N, C-alpha and C positions, 0 to 999 in steps of 0.2 A: 580472725583470729580469736577474739575475745568469747565469740560463739561458741566456738570448739573447747576453748577453755573451760567457758561455764558448765557445757555438758559435760565434760571429764570429771568436775569436782561433784556434781549431781551424782553421777556413777559411782565415782569415788566414797562420799558419804553412804549412799545406799548399798555398795558392798560391804563397807567396815560395818556398818547397823548390822547387816543379816547375819554376816559370820559373826559378829561378837554376839547374838541372840542364839544361834541355832549350834555353831560348833566350838566357840569360845579359843577359834584359830589365833585370834590377835589379843586377846585378854586370857590367858590361862588364868583358872580359878585361884591359884596360890597368889597371883601378882597380879590380879585384876585392876585393883584400883591404881597401883602405878602405873599399869601400861594403859589404861585410860588416858591418864595426865600427860604422858608421853604422846599419846595420839592426838589430843588435842591443843598441844603445844606446836604439834607437825604441822597440822591443819592451819593453826593460827600464821606459821610461819610460810606456808605455802600462801595463805590468801592475801599476807602482807606484802610478798613478792608481787603477785599479781596487780596488787594496786599501786605500786609503786612502777610497774611498767605501764601501766591506763596512765598517770600522771605525767609521765614522763614523755609518751605519746601525744598527749593533749598540749603541754607546753610546747612539745617541737613543731606540732601543727600552729600555734599561736605565735610563734618565733617570726620577727621581720622578712626573716629570708624566705617564709613561705607564703607571703602576701603576694597577690598579685598585683602585675603593675599595669599601667595605661601603655595603648597602643605607644611602639618608638622608643619604649624602654624597656632594657631585656638586663636581667640578672640571673647569673646561673650559676650553680656549683655540683656538681657529681662526682663521682669516684675518679675521674680522671683529671678534675681539676682541682687543685689547693685553693683557689683565689676565685672570689667572688669576681663577675666582670658586668661593666655596664656600657652601653650604648654613650657616644660621647662625641663631642664637636670640639676638635684640634685637628692639628695637621702634623705629620711627620716627616722629616725631612731624612733623605737616605741616600749614601752616596755609593751609586752604581758605575764603575770604572772610575773615570776622571769625572764624572758629572755627578751635581747633586740634583735629587728630585723631592718635589713637594707634594706629599698624597696625603689626602683625606682619611683620618680616621675612621674605622666604625665602632670599634669597643676596645676596651683595656682592663686590664686586671694587675694585681700583684705580681703577676708572673710572665704577662707579657701583654702584646698590643697586636692588633689586627688593623689593616687598611685596606682601602680602595687602590686600584692601580691599572694601568692598560697594560703593564707586562704580564706575561704568563710563564709558564713551568719553565720554557726554554732561556728564559733571562734570571729567573727567581726559582733557582731549584733548589728542592727540598735538602735540608741538612747545610746549605750554603749560608756562612758566617756574613752578617753585616756589621761592619765595623761603625761605631759614632754614629748611631741613630738617634735624632734629638727629636725633642717634642717639650711643648710649654704647657704645664699643669693649667688649667683656668683658675685665673686669682691664686696663682701658685708660685713655683718654680720652674726652670729650664733642668730637663733630665736628659744626658748623655750616657746613653749604655750602648754596649754591643749586644747584638740579638743572633739566632739562630731561625731559618726559615723553617717550619713545621708542617706548613701547606699552602698550596696556591691552587684555588678552585674558583672556575669561571662562573659568572651571573651574567641576569640578563638584566640589560641597563640599555638604554637608548644613548647617552652619552660614552664615545669609545674612550672615556679616559677611567670608565667605571666598569672595565669588562672582566676583571678578577678581584677576589679579596687575598690578600697576602696576610698571614696571619705568622708572628713571630715569639718566641720566647727570649725572654731577657737572659744574659748570661752575666755570671758574677756581678750583679746590681748590687749595690751598697744599702745595707739596711736602712740607710738614711733614706734613699732614693725611693724604696720601696715603702718605706713609711709615709711618705710622702705620696704615692698615688692609691696607698691604703686609706688615708685621710680623706684624700679627694673624693673617693668611691663612696665612704662612709657618709659624708655629707651629702652625696647626691642621693643614697638612698633614704636620708633623713626626710631630704625636701619633698621626696618623690611618696613618702607614706604621710607627710603632712598634706599634701596635695591628695592624695586618695581620701585622707579621712575626712578634707573640707567638701568634699564632692558628695559625701555619703548620708 
């Protein structure tokens, strides 16, 4: 991107220089001094914009969200996600019919959670509402919230209890509970960054 911009600037300056000397298109003789001043200001503004874009891109790449993680730690954010998600060690209690099941969580974000299960799409149907799922934030509080199933996908695992991953999105979660989850995620991020720096 920046190579093409540099080439464009070079061509632009060369074009302006040649035309200003030969045809005086850009700087009419009667107003050459003021025209040159406006041209210099325009180039300065243009170069300032390029520098700002470069600095924004540089600091974006240096931000914590772009730091690579160790194996086993996952952090993701893209256009389809509003919140970061990370791998986690906790259990999710889900009510199916008249029975409550306890599933191991896979990852969590401020918008939802996914967990391993032996039940497939025949039981856990897409768009199905799960009322009052609950889980304990490590060193935190117990969260109870309704959720909707977004997807159920099969995985290869030797344990029959881990045949699928079910991803759910929280419904009408309170700001307080969401903040509890986000603070937990941030604490995990800080811990991962410290571990990464200590090994480098």
